[in-house]
C-alpha positions as CSV (number, residue, x, y, z in Angstrom):
1,X,59.5,126.0,67.8
2,X,56.6,125.4,70.3
3,X,55.9,127.3,73.5
4,X,53.1,128.4,75.8
5,X,52.7,131.9,77.3
6,X,50.3,133.5,79.7
7,X,50.2,136.1,82.4
8,X,48.6,137.0,85.7
9,X,47.9,140.5,86.8
10,X,45.6,142.4,89.1
11,X,42.0,142.6,87.7
12,X,42.2,146.4,87.4
13,X,45.0,146.2,84.8
14,X,42.6,144.7,82.2
15,X,39.7,146.0,80.3
16,X,36.5,144.0,79.7
17,X,36.6,140.5,81.1
18,X,36.6,138.1,78.1
19,X,38.5,140.4,75.7
20,X,41.7,138.5,75.6
21,X,44.9,140.5,76.4
22,X,43.2,143.8,77.1
23,X,45.2,146.6,78.8
24,X,43.4,149.1,81.0
25,X,43.1,151.5,78.1
26,X,41.4,148.9,75.8
27,X,44.4,148.1,73.7
28,X,45.1,144.4,73.0
29,X,48.3,142.3,72.6
30,X,48.6,138.6,71.8
31,X,51.3,136.2,70.5
32,X,51.6,135.7,66.7
33,X,50.2,132.4,65.5
34,X,48.6,131.5,68.9
35,X,45.9,129.2,70.0
36,X,43.9,130.5,73.0
37,X,43.5,127.9,75.7
38,X,41.6,130.1,78.1
39,X,40.9,133.8,78.3
40,X,41.0,136.8,80.6
41,X,41.7,137.8,83.3
42,X,44.7,135.4,83.2
43,X,44.9,134.2,79.6
44,X,47.0,131.2,78.4
45,X,48.1,130.6,74.7
46,X,49.8,127.7,72.9
47,X,52.0,128.9,70.1
48,X,53.5,126.9,67.3
49,X,52.7,123.6,65.5
50,X,51.3,121.7,68.5
51,X,49.4,118.5,67.6
52,X,45.9,118.2,68.8
53,X,46.7,115.4,71.2
54,X,49.5,117.4,72.7
55,X,47.1,119.9,74.3
56,X,44.8,118.5,76.9
57,X,42.6,120.7,79.1
58,X,40.8,119.2,82.1
59,X,38.1,121.3,83.9
60,X,36.6,120.2,87.2
61,X,32.9,121.1,87.6
62,X,32.5,123.6,90.4
63,X,29.3,125.1,92.0
64,X,28.1,128.4,90.6
65,X,30.2,131.3,91.8
66,X,33.1,129.0,92.9
67,X,36.6,129.6,91.5
68,X,37.3,128.0,88.1
69,X,39.5,124.9,88.5
70,X,41.3,123.6,85.3
71,X,44.4,122.0,84.2
72,X,46.3,122.3,80.9
73,X,48.9,119.7,80.0
74,X,51.1,120.4,76.9
75,X,53.4,117.8,75.5
76,X,53.5,114.0,75.6
77,X,51.8,112.8,78.8
78,X,50.9,109.2,79.5
79,X,48.2,110.0,82.1
80,X,44.6,109.2,81.6
81,X,41.9,111.9,81.9
82,X,40.9,110.4,85.3
83,X,44.6,110.6,86.5
84,X,44.7,114.2,85.3
85,X,41.6,115.0,87.3
86,X,43.1,113.3,90.4
87,X,46.3,115.3,89.9
88,X,44.3,118.6,89.5
89,X,42.4,117.9,92.8
90,X,45.7,117.2,94.5
91,X,47.3,120.4,93.2
92,X,44.3,122.4,94.4
93,X,45.2,121.2,97.9
94,X,48.9,122.1,97.4
95,X,50.4,118.8,96.4
96,X,52.3,120.0,93.3
97,X,54.4,116.9,93.0
98,X,51.4,115.0,91.6
99,X,51.6,117.2,88.5
100,X,55.1,115.8,87.7
101,X,54.6,112.2,88.5
102,X,53.1,111.1,85.1
103,X,55.1,109.4,82.4
104,X,56.2,111.5,79.4
105,X,57.6,115.0,78.9
106,X,55.1,117.8,79.3
107,X,54.4,121.2,81.0
108,X,51.5,121.4,83.4
109,X,49.6,124.7,84.1
110,X,46.9,124.8,86.8
111,X,44.4,127.5,87.3
112,X,42.4,127.7,90.5
113,X,40.5,130.9,90.6
114,X,43.1,133.6,90.2
115,X,45.9,131.4,91.2
116,X,48.1,130.1,88.4
117,X,50.7,127.3,89.0
118,X,53.2,126.3,86.3
119,X,55.4,123.3,87.1
120,X,58.8,122.9,85.6
121,X,60.5,119.6,85.1
122,X,63.3,118.0,87.1
123,X,66.0,118.0,84.4
124,X,65.5,121.4,82.9
125,X,64.5,120.2,79.4
126,X,61.1,122.0,79.8
127,X,61.9,125.2,81.6
128,X,59.6,128.0,82.7
129,X,60.5,131.7,82.4
130,X,58.8,134.7,83.9
131,X,59.1,138.5,83.9
132,X,57.3,141.5,85.4
133,X,54.7,143.0,82.9
134,X,51.6,145.0,83.0
135,X,51.4,145.3,86.8
136,X,51.8,141.6,87.1
137,X,53.8,138.7,85.8
138,X,54.1,137.1,82.4
139,X,55.3,133.5,82.0
140,X,56.3,131.3,79.1
141,X,58.2,128.1,78.3
142,X,60.6,130.2,76.0
143,X,62.6,133.2,77.0
144,X,62.7,135.1,73.7
145,X,58.9,135.8,73.6
146,X,59.1,137.4,77.1
147,X,62.1,139.4,76.0
148,X,60.1,140.7,73.0
149,X,57.2,141.5,75.3
150,X,59.2,143.7,77.6
151,X,61.7,144.9,74.9
152,X,64.6,143.5,76.8
153,X,68.2,144.1,76.3
154,X,71.0,141.6,76.4
155,X,72.3,140.6,79.9
156,X,76.1,140.5,79.1
157,X,76.9,139.4,82.7
158,X,74.8,136.3,82.1
159,X,76.6,135.5,78.8
160,X,79.9,135.9,80.7
161,X,78.8,133.4,83.3
162,X,77.4,131.0,80.7
163,X,80.9,131.0,79.1
164,X,82.9,131.0,82.3
165,X,81.0,128.5,84.5
166,X,78.2,126.8,82.5
167,X,77.7,124.1,85.1
168,X,77.6,126.4,88.2
169,X,74.1,127.4,89.0
170,X,75.4,129.9,91.5
171,X,77.1,131.9,88.7
172,X,74.1,131.7,86.4
173,X,71.6,132.4,89.0
174,X,68.0,132.6,87.8
175,X,68.9,134.8,84.8
176,X,68.8,134.4,81.1
177,X,70.6,136.1,78.2
178,X,67.7,138.7,78.3
179,X,67.7,141.4,81.0
180,X,64.6,141.1,83.2
181,X,63.6,137.6,82.0
182,X,64.2,135.0,84.8
183,X,64.1,131.2,84.8
184,X,62.8,129.0,87.6
185,X,65.2,126.3,88.7
186,X,64.7,122.6,87.8
187,X,62.4,120.9,90.3
188,X,60.5,124.0,91.1
189,X,57.1,125.5,90.2
190,X,55.9,129.1,89.6
191,X,52.9,130.2,91.5
192,X,51.1,133.4,90.5
193,X,48.3,135.1,92.6
194,X,46.9,138.2,90.9
195,X,50.3,139.2,89.6
196,X,52.4,138.4,92.6
197,X,54.7,135.5,92.1
198,X,56.3,132.7,94.2
199,X,58.8,130.0,93.3
200,X,58.6,126.8,95.3
201,X,60.3,123.5,95.1
202,X,58.2,120.3,94.9
203,X,61.0,117.7,95.6
204,X,62.2,116.8,99.1
205,X,65.7,118.0,100.0
206,X,68.2,115.5,101.5
207,X,69.7,116.3,104.8
208,X,73.5,116.9,105.1
209,X,73.5,115.8,108.7
210,X,72.1,112.3,108.2
211,X,72.8,110.1,105.2
212,X,69.7,109.3,103.2
213,X,68.3,105.8,103.4
214,X,69.9,103.7,100.8
215,X,67.6,101.9,98.4
216,X,68.2,98.3,97.7
217,X,70.2,98.1,94.4
218,X,67.8,95.5,92.9
219,X,64.8,97.5,93.7
220,X,66.3,100.8,92.5
221,X,67.3,99.2,89.1
222,X,63.7,97.8,88.8
223,X,62.4,101.3,89.5
224,X,64.5,102.6,86.5
225,X,63.3,99.8,84.4
226,X,59.6,100.5,85.1
227,X,60.1,104.2,84.6
228,X,61.9,103.8,81.3
229,X,59.4,101.3,80.0
230,X,56.5,103.6,80.9
231,X,58.3,106.5,79.3
232,X,58.6,104.6,76.0
233,X,55.1,103.2,76.3
234,X,53.7,106.8,76.7
235,X,55.1,107.7,73.2
236,X,54.0,104.4,71.6
237,X,50.4,104.7,72.7
238,X,50.0,108.3,71.6
239,X,48.1,109.0,68.3
240,X,50.3,108.6,65.2
241,X,50.8,111.6,62.9
242,X,51.8,111.6,59.2
243,X,54.2,114.4,58.3
244,X,52.8,117.3,56.2
245,X,53.0,116.7,52.5
246,X,54.3,120.1,51.6
247,X,56.4,120.9,49.8
248,X,54.9,118.5,47.2
249,X,56.8,115.5,46.0
250,X,58.3,116.5,42.6
251,X,57.7,113.0,41.4
252,X,60.1,110.2,40.2
253,X,63.7,111.1,40.4
254,X,66.2,108.7,38.7
255,X,68.1,106.8,41.4
256,X,65.9,108.0,44.3
257,X,63.0,106.2,45.9
258,X,60.1,107.9,47.9
259,X,62.1,107.7,51.1
260,X,65.1,109.3,49.6
261,X,63.0,112.1,48.0
262,X,61.2,112.7,51.4
263,X,64.6,113.0,53.2
264,X,65.9,115.4,50.5
265,X,62.8,117.6,51.2
266,X,63.5,117.4,54.9
267,X,60.3,115.6,55.8
268,X,60.3,112.7,58.3
269,X,59.0,109.2,57.6
270,X,55.5,108.4,59.1
271,X,55.5,106.2,62.2
272,X,57.9,105.6,65.1
273,X,61.7,105.6,64.8
274,X,64.8,105.7,67.0
275,X,68.5,106.5,66.8
276,X,70.6,103.4,66.8
277,X,74.2,104.5,67.3
278,X,75.5,101.2,68.7
279,X,75.7,102.7,72.2
280,X,73.8,101.4,75.2
281,X,71.4,104.4,75.6
282,X,70.0,104.6,72.0
283,X,70.1,100.8,71.6
284,X,68.0,100.4,74.7
285,X,65.3,102.7,73.5
286,X,65.3,101.2,70.0
287,X,64.9,97.6,71.4
288,X,62.3,98.7,73.9
289,X,60.2,100.6,71.3
290,X,60.5,97.7,68.8
291,X,59.6,94.9,71.2
292,X,57.8,96.3,74.2
293,X,55.1,93.8,75.3
294,X,51.5,94.5,76.2
295,X,50.7,97.3,73.8
296,X,47.1,97.2,72.5
297,X,46.6,96.5,68.8
298,X,49.9,94.8,68.2
299,X,50.5,91.3,66.9
300,X,50.8,88.9,69.9
301,X,51.2,92.0,72.2
302,X,54.6,92.8,70.7
303,X,56.1,95.4,68.3
304,X,55.4,99.0,67.7
305,X,52.1,98.3,65.9
306,X,50.2,95.8,63.8
307,X,52.5,95.1,60.8
308,X,54.7,98.1,61.7
309,X,58.5,98.0,62.1
310,X,60.5,100.5,64.0
311,X,62.7,102.7,61.9
312,X,66.3,102.5,63.3
313,X,68.6,105.3,62.0
314,X,72.4,104.9,62.3
315,X,74.6,107.9,61.4
316,X,77.8,106.9,59.7
317,X,80.4,109.7,59.7
318,X,82.6,109.0,56.7
319,X,85.1,111.8,57.6
320,X,86.0,110.3,61.0
321,X,87.6,107.0,61.7
322,X,87.2,104.8,64.7
323,X,83.5,104.2,64.7
324,X,83.6,100.7,63.0
325,X,82.9,98.9,66.3
326,X,79.8,101.1,66.9
327,X,78.5,100.5,63.4
328,X,78.9,96.8,63.7
329,X,77.1,96.7,67.0
330,X,74.2,98.7,65.4
331,X,74.0,96.2,62.5
332,X,73.8,93.3,64.9
333,X,71.0,95.0,67.0
334,X,69.2,95.9,63.7
335,X,69.1,92.2,62.7
336,X,66.0,92.1,64.9
337,X,63.1,91.5,62.5
338,X,61.0,94.3,64.2
339,X,63.6,96.8,63.1
340,X,64.0,98.5,59.7
341,X,67.6,99.7,59.6
342,X,68.7,102.9,57.7
343,X,72.3,104.0,57.6
344,X,72.8,107.7,57.0
345,X,76.2,108.2,55.5
346,X,77.6,111.8,55.5
347,X,80.9,113.4,54.8
348,X,82.3,116.9,55.1
349,X,78.9,118.5,54.6
350,X,77.7,117.1,58.0
351,X,80.8,117.9,60.0
352,X,80.6,120.2,63.0
353,X,80.6,123.9,62.0
354,X,79.1,123.1,58.6
355,X,76.5,125.4,57.2
356,X,76.6,127.9,60.1
357,X,74.9,130.6,58.1
358,X,71.7,128.6,57.4
359,X,70.6,127.7,60.9
360,X,67.5,129.2,62.7
361,X,67.5,131.5,65.7
362,X,67.2,129.5,68.9
363,X,65.8,130.7,72.2
364,X,69.2,130.9,73.8
365,X,72.8,130.2,72.9
366,X,74.2,126.7,73.2
367,X,77.1,124.6,71.8
368,X,74.5,122.6,69.9
369,X,74.4,125.4,67.3
370,X,77.6,124.3,65.7
371,X,76.3,120.7,65.2
372,X,72.8,121.6,64.1
373,X,73.3,120.7,60.4
374,X,75.0,117.5,61.4
375,X,72.0,116.3,63.5
376,X,69.4,117.7,61.0
377,X,70.8,115.4,58.2
378,X,70.5,112.4,60.5
379,X,67.0,113.3,61.8
380,X,65.7,114.0,58.2
381,X,65.9,110.3,57.6
382,X,64.0,109.6,60.9
383,X,60.3,109.2,61.7
384,X,57.6,111.6,62.7
385,X,58.1,110.4,66.3
386,X,61.8,109.7,66.9
387,X,63.5,108.4,70.0
388,X,67.0,109.8,70.9
389,X,69.3,108.6,73.8
390,X,70.3,112.0,74.9
391,X,70.7,112.5,78.7
392,X,71.4,108.8,79.7
393,X,75.0,109.6,80.7
394,X,74.0,112.6,83.0
395,X,71.0,110.7,84.4
396,X,72.5,107.3,85.1
397,X,76.3,107.8,85.4
398,X,78.0,109.1,88.6
399,X,79.6,112.6,88.6
400,X,83.2,112.3,89.9
401,X,82.1,114.6,92.8
402,X,79.9,111.7,94.1
403,X,83.1,110.2,95.5
404,X,83.1,112.9,98.1
405,X,79.5,111.9,99.0
406,X,80.6,108.4,99.6
407,X,83.3,109.6,102.0
408,X,80.8,111.7,103.8
409,X,78.8,108.6,104.5
410,X,81.9,106.6,105.5
411,X,81.8,104.2,102.5
412,X,85.5,104.2,101.6
413,X,85.5,100.7,100.2
414,X,83.2,101.7,97.3
415,X,86.0,104.1,96.0
416,X,88.3,101.2,95.2
417,X,86.9,100.1,91.8
418,X,86.3,103.6,90.3
419,X,89.8,104.8,91.4
420,X,91.4,101.7,90.0
421,X,89.6,102.2,86.7
422,X,91.0,105.8,86.5
423,X,94.5,104.4,87.1
424,X,94.1,101.9,84.3
425,X,92.8,104.7,81.9
426,X,96.0,106.5,82.5
427,X,98.0,103.6,81.0
428,X,101.2,102.0,82.4
429,X,103.1,105.0,83.6
430,X,104.6,106.4,86.7
431,X,101.9,109.0,86.9
432,X,99.2,106.3,87.1
433,X,100.7,105.0,90.3
434,X,99.8,108.2,92.1
435,X,96.3,108.5,90.7
436,X,94.5,106.6,93.4
437,X,96.0,108.6,96.2
438,X,95.4,111.9,94.4
439,X,91.8,111.1,93.7
440,X,91.2,110.0,97.3
441,X,92.8,113.2,98.7
442,X,90.7,115.4,96.3
443,X,87.5,113.6,97.3
444,X,88.3,113.9,101.0
445,X,89.1,117.6,100.6
446,X,85.8,118.2,98.8
447,X,83.9,116.2,101.5
448,X,85.4,118.5,104.2
449,X,84.9,121.7,102.3
450,X,81.8,123.7,103.1
451,X,79.6,125.1,100.4
452,X,80.5,128.7,101.2
453,X,84.2,128.0,101.4
454,X,84.1,126.1,98.1
455,X,82.4,128.9,96.3
456,X,84.7,131.6,97.8
457,X,87.7,129.5,96.7
458,X,86.3,129.1,93.2
459,X,85.6,132.9,93.0
460,X,89.2,133.7,94.1
461,X,90.7,131.4,91.4
462,X,88.4,132.3,88.5
463,X,90.1,135.5,87.5
464,X,93.2,133.5,86.8
465,X,91.4,131.0,84.5
466,X,92.8,132.7,81.4
467,X,96.4,132.5,82.5
468,X,98.6,129.5,82.0
469,X,95.6,127.3,81.2
470,X,96.5,123.6,80.8
471,X,95.8,121.6,77.7
472,X,93.5,118.7,77.3
473,X,92.8,116.7,80.5
474,X,93.4,113.0,80.9
475,X,90.5,111.0,82.5
476,X,92.2,111.2,85.8
477,X,92.9,115.0,85.5
478,X,89.3,115.7,84.4
479,X,88.1,113.7,87.5
480,X,90.4,115.6,89.9
481,X,89.3,119.0,88.4
482,X,85.6,117.9,88.9
483,X,86.1,117.3,92.6
484,X,85.3,120.9,93.5
485,X,82.2,122.9,94.2
486,X,82.8,125.0,91.1
487,X,84.9,124.5,88.0
488,X,85.6,127.0,85.2
489,X,84.2,126.0,81.8
490,X,86.4,125.1,78.8
491,X,85.8,128.6,77.3
492,X,86.9,130.5,80.4
493,X,90.6,130.4,79.2
494,X,89.7,132.8,76.3
495,X,87.6,135.3,78.2
496,X,88.9,138.7,79.2
497,X,90.0,139.5,82.8
498,X,87.1,141.9,83.2
499,X,84.5,139.3,82.2
500,X,86.0,136.7,84.6
501,X,86.1,139.3,87.4
502,X,82.4,139.9,86.9
503,X,81.6,136.2,87.2
504,X,83.9,136.0,90.2
505,X,81.8,138.7,91.9
506,X,78.7,136.6,91.2
507,X,80.2,133.6,92.9
508,X,81.2,135.7,96.0
509,X,77.7,137.1,96.3
510,X,76.2,133.6,96.0
511,X,78.5,132.2,98.7
512,X,77.1,134.6,101.3
513,X,73.5,134.1,100.4
514,X,71.4,131.5,102.3
515,X,70.9,128.5,100.2
516,X,69.5,125.0,100.5
517,X,72.8,123.2,100.3
518,X,73.0,119.7,99.0
519,X,75.9,117.2,99.1
520,X,78.7,118.3,96.7
521,X,78.3,115.2,94.5
522,X,74.6,115.5,94.2
523,X,74.7,119.2,93.6
524,X,77.3,118.9,90.9
525,X,75.4,116.0,89.2
526,X,72.2,118.0,89.1
527,X,74.0,121.1,87.7
528,X,75.5,118.9,85.0
529,X,72.1,117.4,84.1
530,X,70.5,120.9,83.9
531,X,73.3,122.0,81.6
532,X,72.8,119.0,79.3
533,X,69.0,119.3,79.3
534,X,69.3,123.0,78.3
535,X,71.6,122.0,75.4
536,X,69.2,119.3,74.4
537,X,66.3,121.8,74.2
538,X,68.3,124.2,72.0
539,X,69.5,121.2,69.9
540,X,65.9,120.4,69.1
541,X,65.3,124.0,68.0
542,X,68.5,124.1,65.9
543,X,67.9,120.8,64.1
544,X,64.1,121.1,64.0
545,X,62.3,119.4,61.1
546,X,58.7,120.3,60.6
547,X,56.2,117.6,61.7
548,X,58.9,115.7,63.6
549,X,59.0,115.2,67.4
550,X,62.1,114.2,69.2
551,X,61.6,112.1,72.3
552,X,64.3,111.9,75.0
553,X,62.8,109.5,77.7
554,X,66.0,109.7,79.8
555,X,65.1,113.3,80.6
556,X,61.5,112.5,81.7
557,X,60.6,113.4,85.3
558,X,59.7,109.8,86.0
559,X,63.0,108.4,84.7
560,X,65.1,111.1,86.5
561,X,63.3,110.6,89.8
562,X,63.9,106.8,89.5
563,X,67.5,107.2,88.6
564,X,68.1,109.4,91.7
565,X,67.0,106.6,93.8
566,X,70.0,104.5,92.6
567,X,72.6,104.0,95.4
568,X,75.8,106.0,94.9
569,X,77.8,102.9,95.5
570,X,76.2,101.4,92.4
571,X,76.5,104.6,90.3
572,X,80.3,105.0,90.8
573,X,81.2,101.6,89.6
574,X,82.9,101.4,86.1
575,X,80.3,100.4,83.5
576,X,77.4,101.1,85.8
577,X,75.2,102.7,83.0
578,X,75.6,99.7,80.7
579,X,74.9,97.3,83.5
580,X,71.8,99.1,84.5
581,X,70.4,99.3,81.0
582,X,71.3,95.6,80.3
583,X,69.1,94.8,83.4
584,X,66.4,97.1,82.1
585,X,66.4,95.1,78.7
586,X,66.5,91.8,80.6
587,X,63.4,92.9,82.5
588,X,61.6,93.6,79.3
589,X,62.6,90.2,77.9
590,X,65.5,91.2,75.7
591,X,68.7,89.3,76.4
592,X,70.7,88.9,73.2
593,X,73.1,91.9,73.0
594,X,76.1,92.2,70.7
595,X,79.7,91.9,72.1
596,X,81.1,95.2,73.4
597,X,77.6,96.6,74.0
598,X,78.0,99.6,76.4
599,X,81.5,100.5,75.5
600,X,82.2,104.3,75.7
601,X,82.3,106.2,72.5
602,X,83.6,109.8,73.0
603,X,86.7,109.6,70.8
604,X,84.8,109.7,67.6
605,X,82.9,112.9,68.3
606,X,86.1,114.6,69.4
607,X,87.8,113.6,66.2
608,X,84.9,114.8,64.1
609,X,85.0,118.1,66.0
610,X,88.6,118.7,65.1
611,X,88.2,117.7,61.5
612,X,85.1,120.0,61.2
613,X,87.0,122.9,62.8
614,X,89.9,122.5,60.3
615,X,87.5,122.4,57.4
616,X,85.5,125.4,58.5
617,X,88.5,127.4,59.7
618,X,88.1,130.2,57.1
619,X,84.5,130.8,58.0
620,X,85.3,130.7,61.8
621,X,88.1,133.2,61.3
622,X,85.7,135.5,59.4
623,X,83.1,135.0,62.2
624,X,85.7,136.3,64.7
625,X,87.1,139.0,62.5
626,X,84.9,141.6,64.2
627,X,83.0,139.6,66.8
628,X,80.1,141.0,68.9
629,X,81.5,139.2,71.9
630,X,84.5,141.4,71.6
631,X,82.2,144.5,71.4
632,X,80.6,143.3,74.6
633,X,84.0,143.0,76.3
634,X,83.9,139.3,76.8
635,X,86.8,138.2,74.5
636,X,89.7,139.6,72.5
637,X,89.2,138.7,68.9
638,X,92.9,138.2,68.2
639,X,93.3,135.7,70.9
640,X,90.4,133.6,69.7
641,X,91.5,133.6,66.1
642,X,95.0,132.4,67.3
643,X,93.4,129.6,69.3
644,X,91.3,128.5,66.3
645,X,94.3,128.3,64.1
646,X,96.3,126.4,66.7
647,X,93.5,123.9,67.3
648,X,93.1,123.3,63.6
649,X,96.8,122.5,63.5
650,X,96.5,119.8,66.2
651,X,97.4,121.7,69.3
652,X,95.7,120.1,72.4
653,X,93.1,122.7,73.1
654,X,89.6,122.1,74.6
655,X,87.4,122.0,71.5
656,X,84.3,122.3,73.7
657,X,85.3,125.8,74.7
658,X,85.9,126.9,71.1
659,X,82.4,125.5,70.2
660,X,80.8,127.5,73.0
661,X,82.5,130.7,71.8
662,X,81.5,130.1,68.2
663,X,77.9,129.2,69.1
664,X,77.4,132.3,71.3
665,X,78.8,134.6,68.6
666,X,76.7,133.0,66.0
667,X,73.6,133.3,68.2
668,X,74.3,137.0,68.8
669,X,74.5,137.7,65.2
670,X,71.3,135.9,64.4
671,X,69.6,137.7,67.3
672,X,70.5,141.3,66.3
673,X,69.7,140.7,62.6
674,X,66.3,139.1,63.1
675,X,63.1,140.7,61.8
676,X,59.7,140.8,63.4
677,X,58.5,140.1,66.9
678,X,56.6,137.4,68.7
679,X,53.6,139.7,69.4
680,X,50.9,141.4,67.6
681,X,48.0,143.8,68.3
682,X,47.5,147.5,68.8
683,X,49.6,147.4,72.0
684,X,52.2,145.1,70.8
685,X,55.9,146.1,71.6
686,X,57.3,148.4,69.0
687,X,60.8,146.9,69.4
688,X,62.0,143.3,69.4
689,X,64.4,141.9,72.0
690,X,67.8,143.7,72.1
691,X,66.7,146.2,69.4
692,X,68.1,149.1,71.4
693,X,71.5,147.9,72.5
694,X,73.2,146.2,75.4
695,X,74.5,147.0,78.9
696,X,75.7,150.6,79.1
697,X,79.4,151.4,79.2
698,X,80.1,149.0,76.4
699,X,79.8,149.5,72.7
700,X,76.2,149.2,71.5
701,X,75.1,146.1,69.5
702,X,73.0,147.7,66.8
703,X,70.2,145.7,65.4
């Protein structure tokens, strides 16, 4: 786990200038295992196994006595030093957007005198957190260190909102699971001036009164192509790193080669690799990384490096059926001579819910915790720098609520193809005949519903979310349910009435607060992307392999910004993501794709989740025998245990909701049993986060 942390406070709250982390009484505090980037009065540290090239500091020469002007960029950034200097000068004048316009995935921190600016990303994969501390404000790219710093307790209301409405920013607000630790929204920056804080957005907000100018579809797709190519290029041109050799190779093992022994130790392969699932998202990244033209030092300007082939990893789940087509597409793509194909076969040991007791403590709860071991086995066979296709669906696809945006712009004819596709997905039935009319009515209703009315309606319906909850949705039902300003999450049906009522109050309070309201489709799409990006961040922590870096280019600022320029009429068409990525590959000179490329592949993961739940049922029942979630008043243990048994027997229940409950309970247990803290020094906090308990009036969670 890697993070950066710093703080800003009034000068009087520190001791001697230059003594890092001093309080007024001379005591010190600093993060454990930290690397100091700059010192008092506003220090900044990088914590964790950062690579040398992942930390870049640019300082602009200033006259004697003038305020210090410097920029720290942490992560993978494709900008040159000169581009960083230009961005620093632009940020000094207030143009914060320049800090987010470079290719790659990174966090930028600017110091201009006593003013500190920390820019978050557009998707939410690299969030920024802050909390009041020492007569000022501390900030970090992880919430747990700040919670340790202020000895925070759990925010049970936020956990309830996370389970009840995970894709509703109004319910979550700017909170985190730790009381007192706040998160800045995606697309915003945190500005600190001698301890005072300000949160400002750096993206333009579209008007509700006038439709935004529509970008030409050809130009928009070309923009996505250029952004995606530059995102991949930024990773390929970065220095290569060999994984650490410890623990040492035990030597020859009968039946195992060096690669197999390395995977068994959990060490990645040196070089560049990528997932190759047979889907369009991962396949596009693998092909781009293997054959991207124009890279220096490559043979004829092609390939990942001189004499180097891209390691393409395909995961073959032997316990689930129905993925034969994907495997065949992966094999066809891997026939490219620039790819070295590795198939990782796994059975019950890699199912969801496997090895729940062996995972690490992550920064926050996420459904990714129950599939951490599954992904870790796949990534162990990967490379030191490994591309993953996560986020493509949320970045490129159209949220169903965008149909309402089309109606607001009087573009009714663009609804014909997506509505017809939903009717076909229902199959030949009487119900499918009414799907087009039902979807059109729901979209029109959403287009005519104001932001405040929509939230108030959702708040009034939320307390009933655990009564007479329906089973699994068909594609049309899911789309109809998404055509609202706020929709309960899949786990809401198992929350207590008290928890749902608290979240309902949050929605009612948000409805009356002034807000920069977007179009309903755009707002729902951004919320879904933020939710997925948060899950991706926790997945990287849950499945982390030392010396390995996971790269998700679809979540980069540059790619997200280019995708937002795609016309809504293009997004809502069936198969739009596959068509866009096909044109991206064609623009890079790649035309030969296997038959069926771009076909959806959600059924396999659902089947694996049900099989994994059935196999791990005894452990899950034990997990909810005396759950901490019940102690906090969020669930009734008996109800959840009954749902687990019913789902394992094949009853159509939302498995995503059960995964969220299991992940949150698992995270709570890991949190309250942890040892140690993130801070050291004579003034370090004497308690770790949630060491004292939770919200009053509920049973205390003892550490």
